C-alpha positions, 0 to 999 in steps of 0.5 A: 600448087595443089596435090596431084590426084588421080582416080586410081589412088585417091582416098575418100578423105582426099576425095571429100576435100575436093568437094564444095557442097553446094547450097545455092538453089534459090528456094532453099530455106534456112533449115535446108542450109543448116542440114546441108552444113551438117552433111558437109561436116559429117563427110568433112568436105572442102567447103559449103558454098552458100548464098551470101545471105546465108554466110553467117548461118553457115559459119555458125553451123560449121564452127569447130569443123575443118569445113570452110564457108564459101559463097558467090559473088556477082552470081549467077550472071556476072553482070553486077558492077565491079563496085557492087562485086567488091561490096559483096566480097567485103560483106562476105568476108566480114560475115566469115566466108574464106573462099569466094566463087565470082562470075566474071562479066560474061557479056563483056567477055563476049564483047571483047572488052578484055581490060574491063573483065580483068579489072573486074576480076582483079578488084575482087581478088585484091579485096579477097587476098587482102583478107586472106581469102581465095577466089574462084572465077566462074566462066559459064563455059556453056556461053563461050567459044573455045577461044573465049574460054582460053582468054578467060583463063589468061585474064583470070590468071593475070588478075591473080585468081586462085582458081578457074571454074567452068560453070554456075550450074545454072546454065544449059550445061555445066562441066565437060571433060574437054573444057576441063582439059582446056582450062588446065592447059591454059593456066599455070600449075599454081592456078587450080581448076574447079568443075561445076554443073552436072557432077552428080555420080562417083564415076563423074567426079573421078573423071573430072579429077583425072581431067585436072580438076582439084575442086568440084561443086556438088550437091550429090555429095552424100551419094558420091562418098557413099558410093566411093565406100561401096566401090572400094568394097565391091570393085566393078567386075567382082562378084559379090560374095 
């Protein structure tokens, strides 16, 4: 079970280790990925989440650091066949990724094909766990009812997932506090919750942590962590000297 964090007592190091620095925009060039890895190493975040084609590059850039390399599977729509997702998983692990954020099959979940969805997740989890990697299952909550979100929580846990995750960051909305509370309430304590999509400020990340998230996908990593320093030096409501 992950360490319990809250916004009042969290340290900068703890906050940094909740962040998966996201480098998933389709137009990113290699130089931008390298710069993103350097930023992640500087702030000592939990991981850098890169596209599958950049896993080898990120592994090389982060060698000797305490920042993990994560990547995405079936991204962003979750509609690849299970066999393709497993192949992606095995390739990513061979390239050096140690954390995988997979998108469940959104359409099949909404169709009520729950055994298919569970099997799809379980196939990726089995391939990942065999090689010591962890799996975060992305729901894309913008397209789901609360009942479907709860079902996705149950299926993900039954399939052995390590995390449930709100969003890809590419739908019309991302992480919300009600969704995070709902997800935290509907998985066991050993399953963690990741917030992604729209978490761009210090206040936003502290809010999602208080709602139960232990990982957060972010592109505004530097802004968030630099603001943490300013916040602690000049707390709200105190006049500057």
